[in-house]
N, C-alpha and C positions, 0 to 999 in steps of 0.2 A: 503495499500499499504504500504510496505518495503522498504526502502532509508540507504541503508548502504554506509556511507563515509570509505576511507581509504586513509589512505596518510603513501606509502609508502619509506622510506628512507635508507638513508648506512648504517645503522647500524639496526635500529629498524623501525617496523611498529605499525603504529597506528592507531584504529581505531574505530567506533562509530556508533549508530544506530539513525534513526532520527525517531518518531512517533508521529503523532497528530500538526506535528509542533514545537516539542519539541525536541531538541538534547541530547542523553542518554549521559550518565557517557564515558568519554574515557577511553579504555582498549590498551594496548600496550602491545610489546613482542619483544625481541633481534630473528630475523628473517633473517642472516648470512647464518645457512646451510636448511633454510625450502625448499620445493618442493611442488610439485601440493599436495601429502595428508595432509600437512602441513595448506596448504591454504586454502585447502578445508575445512578441518575437523574442528582445529581450529577457524579459521575467516570467513568463507563462512558460513556454514552451508549447512542446508537444508527446506523444505516446503515453495518454494519460488511462488508468485502467480501472476498472468500475472500485468503487470503494475508498479511490481518493479522494484526498477533502486539498479543499484551497479556503484559510482561516486567515480574517483582513480586521486589522483594525486602522481605521480613515480619519483624520482628522480635515481630509482636504475638502471636504463638500460634494454636495449629490454629484453636480457632473462630474467629477472628476473620478466617483463611485461609480456610476454609471457606465464611462469609458470603462474602467476596469471589468465590466460584468462583460462589456460587447467584446472586450477582447477574449476574456474566459472562452465566451462561446466560441469566438472566429479561431480554433484550436482544439474544439471539440473538449476543453475542459468542465471539472465538474462545476457545478456556480458555486459562485465565491460566500463565505460563510461569514456575514461581517457582525463583530464584537461588540457587545454593545454597553452601554451602564446601566447597572442596575443596583440596586440597596445591597443586596447579597450575592455576590458571583465568588466561586473558585476558592471560598474561606477567606473572602474579604469581605466587612460589610463597611459601608460607607456612612458616613453621620451629614454628609452631603445633605440640605436642607430639600434638594430636587435634585436626587441621582441621576436622572437622566442628563443634566446640564454639568457633569462632570465628563472633562475628556476623554475618551477611550484610552487615550495613550496613558495617561496617569493612572487609570485603573488596569489598565495591563502588567503597565510596569510597577503599580504596588502588589498586585499576584506574585510577577515574578521575582520582584524583592523578598516578597514574604518567604516565598519558595525558600530561595537561596540561602536565606539566614537562619532556618530550621527555625521559626515559630520567635525569634527574638524579632524585638520591638526595630524599625528602621525608617531612616529619614530618606528619600532617593530625590535624585536632582538629575532633572534633563535638562542639557542645556542646547538649544536647540535657537529657530528665529525668537522664541520665546522662552523663560528661561522659567519651570514649573519645578517647586519645592514642595513634597509630601509626607507624609507622616503617618505609621500604622504602627497602634502598639502591640502588643504582644498575645492579646486575643486576637488578633486580628481587625482590627477595627480601624479604618482609615480616620483619621479624627482632621481630615482638612488639609488644606496648600496654599501655598502663592503662587501667584504670578507676575514676572518681570520680565522686561524687555530683554533681549539677549543684545550684548557686545554691539552688532554692526545695526540692529533697529536706534539703540540710544547714540550711537554716529549716526546713522540716517533725519535721525528725527532732529537733529543739532544743526545739520548741515541743511535740511530743507527749513527751518522755521528759524531760524537767527541770520539773518543778515551778514552782521559784523563778524560772526566765526565761519562763517561762507566764507567772506573775501579773504581772511587773512588766513585758511586753513589751504589756499591753493598751492599747487607744490608736492602733496603726499606728504606719508609719514618718514622722517627720517630724525636722526640724531639720538640720543641716550634714551632705553627701551629701558628706564624708570617710571613712575610712576610724576615726576616732577622734568615733563619734557621742555626742549628746547624748540621746538616748533610749533602752533596750534594743533596742524593735523595731528602730529603724534600725542600731544596732550588730550585731542577728543578719543582717540585709541584709547588709550592708556589709560585714561579717564574712566569709561566703559569697561575695558576688563575687569581693573581694580575693584569699582561699583558692585559690579556681578559677585565677585569673588567676596567682598565684603560682608552683601547679602546673602551669600551661602554660608558662609562661617557665622554671621551672628543666629540665621535662622537653625541651624544645626546646634547650636547652644542653648536656644530655646526649645528645640526638640525635646532635649536634652531636660528641661524643668518640666515639658508639657508631661514627659511619659516617665518620669518618674528615676531617671534611668539612661544611661548613655546610649543610643541608638546603634544600629549596624549603618553605617552610610554606602550609599552605592550611587554612583555618578556614571552617568547615558549621556547618549545626545553628540550630533554631528560637531555641534561650537565648542565640547567641550578642552581642545586643547590649548586653545586659546584663554581658558582661565582656569585648571585644573593649576599649571605650575603656581598662582598665588594664593593657592586655599592654604590655610594651615590645619584646616583636622584629618585626624585617620580615614580614610575612605578608601574603597575596592572600587574599578574602574569595570562594569559590565556592558561593552559595546551593544551587546544585544538583548539589553532588559527587556524591552516591550516585548521581541521574539518568544522569552523563557517565559511570560505571562502568557501570551497565546498558546503554548505549547502546552500549559497547566490548564488552562479554559480548556483547552480541545482533548483531556486527559492521556495527555504525552507525555506527562513531568520527564523534563528532561535528566537523562543520568548522567553521575557524577557531575553534576553543575548547583554542588554544594557551596556554601561558604561557612568558615565556621568562625 
């Protein structure tokens, strides 16, 4: 049986195969311009057998989801099963006032983090277009989370909405790569990175207060390399955390993927 796991984000798509209970290597690509043939050829492929499945977490919107469904149909693949946010799913219960408003990538990541942590409380951080920070207690209760702009979005906002900074930021980022930069463009870039890292560090301290003990901290997301070197807290990087959660939800707990 084939099991294809797909995480469709705002700017990138990530996917991996589960074979014999083992989650394969995650692949990723920028998918902003992808159409039916791109998903069909580059991601889904052919030679599907009865009993196989495609499980999807998508925050890209209904239009992209329809394109993906058409791509699966074009290569005679199984109909995609879209993961949806509910009050309780795969051992995690969210305290969100309206569970359906919780991003599916956040909930799938919470399921994956809880699986990897063997029931310990967790704080998971996903650095993408936006940065999401979520907390799950020892009993599997998702206590809530925070959302902040990722560094590129912070930079874009300043360049778009502040004409004085935009004029002075011409010429690109250069100079000493510390918080205290010597060009305006570098100051923006470094300021956004340090701001993101500071929020993450503070959130993890807050998570410890809320949970009553230090949580296991999991980091994921395509934007992580820009932020991780600045973090001060101990953490574990899991690039495919959302896919781990999807595998658990699909009943295929990934073998050999636990963190002590």
